[in-house]
GUKOLVEX-249845 format. One line per 4 residues: number of its first residue (from 1); for each residue x, y, z of C-alpha. Coordinates in steps of 0.5 Angstrom, whole numbers, plus 500, padded with zeros to 3 digits. Example, Ala and Ser with C-alpha at 12.3 -4.5 7.8 and 13.67 -1.06 7.14 Angstrom:
REM GUKOLVEX-249845
1) 525 491 516; 527 498 514
//
This chain:
REM GUKOLVEX-249845
1) 694 859 489; 688 858 493; 690 858 501; 687 854 506
5) 691 857 512; 685 858 516; 682 851 516; 683 848 522
9) 681 843 527; 680 847 534; 678 844 540; 671 843 541
13) 667 847 547; 667 840 551; 674 839 550; 676 847 552
17) 672 846 558; 676 839 560; 682 843 559; 680 849 563
21) 678 844 569; 684 840 569; 688 847 569; 684 849 575
25) 685 843 579; 693 843 577; 694 850 578; 697 851 571
29) 696 854 564; 697 852 557; 705 853 555; 709 854 549
33) 715 857 547; 718 864 550; 720 869 545; 724 875 546
37) 723 881 541; 728 886 540; 726 893 542; 729 896 536
41) 723 892 532; 718 897 535; 722 904 534; 726 903 528
45) 722 907 522; 725 902 517; 722 896 520; 716 900 520
49) 716 901 513; 717 894 512; 712 892 516; 707 896 512
53) 709 894 506; 708 887 508; 701 888 511; 699 891 504
57) 702 885 501; 697 880 504; 689 879 505; 686 882 511
61) 679 883 514; 676 889 512; 670 890 516; 665 885 519
65) 659 883 515; 654 886 520; 657 893 518; 653 893 512
69) 647 888 512; 643 891 507; 643 894 499; 646 901 499
73) 649 900 506; 657 903 506; 662 904 511; 669 907 510
77) 676 906 514; 683 907 512; 687 900 511; 694 900 512
81) 694 908 510; 690 906 504; 683 910 504; 677 905 502
85) 670 903 503; 665 897 503; 658 897 500; 653 892 499
89) 650 892 492; 643 891 490; 645 884 489; 647 883 496
93) 654 882 494; 660 886 498; 664 890 494; 670 894 496
97) 673 901 493; 679 905 494; 675 912 497; 677 917 491
101) 673 920 486; 675 919 479; 675 926 477; 679 930 483
105) 680 924 488; 675 927 493; 673 922 498; 667 919 496
109) 664 916 503; 665 919 509; 663 915 515; 657 910 514
113) 651 911 511; 646 908 506; 645 910 499; 642 908 492
117) 648 911 489; 654 915 491; 655 922 489; 661 926 490
121) 660 932 494; 665 936 490; 663 936 483; 657 931 483
125) 660 926 479; 655 920 481; 657 912 481; 652 906 481
129) 653 901 487; 657 897 482; 662 902 482; 661 904 475
133) 660 912 473; 653 914 472; 653 921 471; 658 927 470
137) 655 934 471; 656 938 464; 660 933 461; 661 937 455
141) 667 940 459; 670 933 458; 670 931 451; 675 925 451
145) 672 922 457; 671 915 457; 665 914 462; 666 906 462
149) 673 906 464; 672 911 470; 668 907 475; 671 907 482
153) 677 903 483; 675 896 486; 679 892 491; 678 885 490
157) 674 882 496; 670 876 499; 666 875 505; 668 869 509
161) 663 867 515; 661 874 517; 667 878 515; 669 882 509
165) 676 880 507; 680 884 502; 685 882 497; 692 885 498
169) 692 892 496; 699 892 493; 699 887 488; 707 887 487
173) 708 884 493; 702 880 494; 703 874 498; 699 868 495
177) 695 866 502; 689 869 506; 683 868 510; 679 863 506
181) 675 858 511; 671 861 517; 670 855 521; 674 857 527
185) 670 863 528; 663 861 524; 659 859 530; 661 864 535
189) 661 870 530; 655 869 525; 649 869 531; 652 876 532
193) 648 879 526; 646 886 528; 651 892 529; 650 896 535
197) 656 900 536; 662 903 532; 668 907 535; 675 909 532
201) 680 912 536; 688 914 534; 692 911 540; 699 914 541
205) 702 907 541; 706 902 536; 701 897 533; 704 891 535
209) 704 893 543; 696 894 542; 696 887 539; 700 884 544
213) 695 886 550; 689 882 547; 693 875 547; 695 873 554
217) 692 873 561; 698 873 565; 696 880 567; 689 879 569
221) 690 880 577; 695 885 577; 691 890 571; 684 888 572
225) 684 887 580; 677 890 580; 674 889 573; 676 882 570
229) 679 878 576; 673 877 580; 670 874 574; 676 870 571
233) 682 867 573; 689 870 573; 694 866 568; 690 861 566
237) 689 860 558; 688 855 553; 692 857 547; 691 854 540
241) 694 856 533; 691 855 526; 696 858 521; 698 865 522
245) 692 866 527; 691 864 534; 685 863 539; 686 864 546
249) 681 862 551; 679 866 557; 675 862 562; 670 865 567
253) 670 862 574; 663 860 573; 665 855 569; 666 850 575
257) 659 850 575; 659 845 569; 663 840 574; 657 836 576
261) 653 837 570; 653 832 564; 657 834 558; 651 834 553
265) 649 840 557; 655 844 557; 655 850 554; 661 856 554
269) 657 862 551; 657 865 558; 663 862 561; 669 863 557
273) 671 869 552; 674 867 546; 679 872 543; 681 870 535
277) 687 873 533; 686 874 525; 693 875 523; 696 880 522
281) 691 886 525; 684 883 527; 681 881 533; 675 877 534
285) 673 877 542; 666 874 544; 662 876 550; 656 873 553
289) 652 879 550; 656 881 544; 662 880 539; 667 885 538
293) 671 886 532; 677 890 533; 681 892 527; 688 895 529
297) 691 899 523; 698 902 524; 699 909 522; 706 911 523
301) 711 908 528; 708 911 534; 701 912 532; 695 907 531
305) 688 907 529; 683 902 533; 676 901 530; 672 897 534
309) 665 894 532; 660 891 537; 655 886 534; 649 883 538
313) 645 877 536; 638 876 536; 637 874 543; 639 881 545
317) 633 886 544; 635 893 542; 633 896 549; 638 892 552
321) 644 892 547; 650 893 551; 653 900 549; 660 898 547
325) 665 903 549; 662 909 553; 661 905 560; 661 898 563
329) 665 893 565; 668 892 558; 670 899 557; 673 899 564
333) 677 893 562; 679 896 556; 681 903 559; 686 899 564
337) 689 895 558; 690 901 554; 693 904 560; 698 899 560
341) 700 899 553; 701 906 554; 706 905 559; 709 899 555
345) 710 904 549; 713 909 554; 718 904 556; 720 902 549
349) 724 909 549; 727 909 556; 733 905 554; 733 900 559
353) 732 894 555; 734 891 549; 729 886 548; 721 885 550
357) 720 879 554; 715 874 553; 714 868 557; 712 861 556
361) 705 863 559; 705 868 553; 706 864 547; 700 867 543
365) 704 873 543; 711 869 541; 707 866 535; 705 873 532
369) 712 875 532; 715 869 530; 710 869 524; 711 877 523
373) 718 876 523; 718 870 518; 714 873 513; 718 880 513
377) 724 875 511; 720 872 505; 718 879 503; 725 882 503
381) 727 876 499; 723 877 493
//
C-alpha cells in the first residue's frame, strides 16, 4: 500500500501573510484543541519501549540529501537505536545500510566522508558503493564464504524533495504509510542545497519534551525576551496539519511592511520562520539565510540525541555562511529553549502534576500527542 500522507494543500505564502496580519490586528492567534498528556507517558519505561517499537515500524526521515551531495559521500547516524549510514552511489542513487561489517560486525562508517569503496578498519573487508562485497583479505581462510550473499545489509530508502526517507527498520510491525510527497516543504528546502554545519548532542531529556519545544510560540516573550522577542511576536502563530505532520508559522515583526505593498510583491523568506514537524521526530526550520533539519532520536526514557544539519542556498557565499550552533541569535535561542526543556524534564519527576497541560494556543503539540497515541493504540492491537 502506498500512502500519500504528506500530500496536502497548505496555505500559500500570500494566504499566510493575510492570516498573520489579521491576527496582529485582532490580537489573536490560531487556536485548536487543548491537550492533556499524562506525566506517566514521559516516565514509564514500558511506554517508552512501545514508542521505540512504533518508531521502528514506520518510515522516517534519515538525513537531508544535502548531507551526501556527491557520489561516494557517506554519513552515519543511529536511528531509533539502530546504527545506519547513508551514501550516494556512483549512479547518484542514495542507499542506506545497516552500519556493520558482515565479518565481525565492526561499524563500517564513522562520522562522514567520501570514498570510492568502503573498507572495514578491523580486517579490511571491502565493499563497493552498492554494498556488494568486493574483497576479503586472505579469503582462503573462509572456504565456505559466498561473497555474493555477504554484502552490506540495505535498508530500503528513497529521496523525497531534499530528504532521504527510510522504510521501517522492523518489518514485523511495519505501518503501511510514509513520507511520499514533498510538496509541503519542497520550495522551502530544495534551494538550501549546501550543507555547512552538522552537530550531534546527547541531551538528558525525553524525546517528546524536545519535540514540544519547537511547536508553539506561546513562550516567545518569557523565554526569548532579548533574542527572538524583539524580532517576533509572542503567542502569534499559524498552525496547519497535514496527515500526522504539521507546519507552524512564526512571523517576524517586519511582516507589517507588506501592508501597503501589492500582493504580487509579497515574499515571506525574511518575514517568517516555518517549522515543519515531519512525524515522528524530524523538524525542518526555515530562516532568512539557512534551513535547519533537526533529528530527534530517543536513546532511553531520559536521554535523546539531537542532530542538527544546517543548509544554505547558493545566494549565501561561503565566507558569509552562518556558523550554526556555536554563536549567534539562533544558537542563543536554542540554548534558551533547551534550558526550558531541561526544566520541564526535571519537573516531570517532582510529583506535582498528573498531566502536562497544553492550551488551545499549543495545538500543534496536541496534534503530535494525539497522533502518537492513536498509532501506539493500533500497534498494540496488531
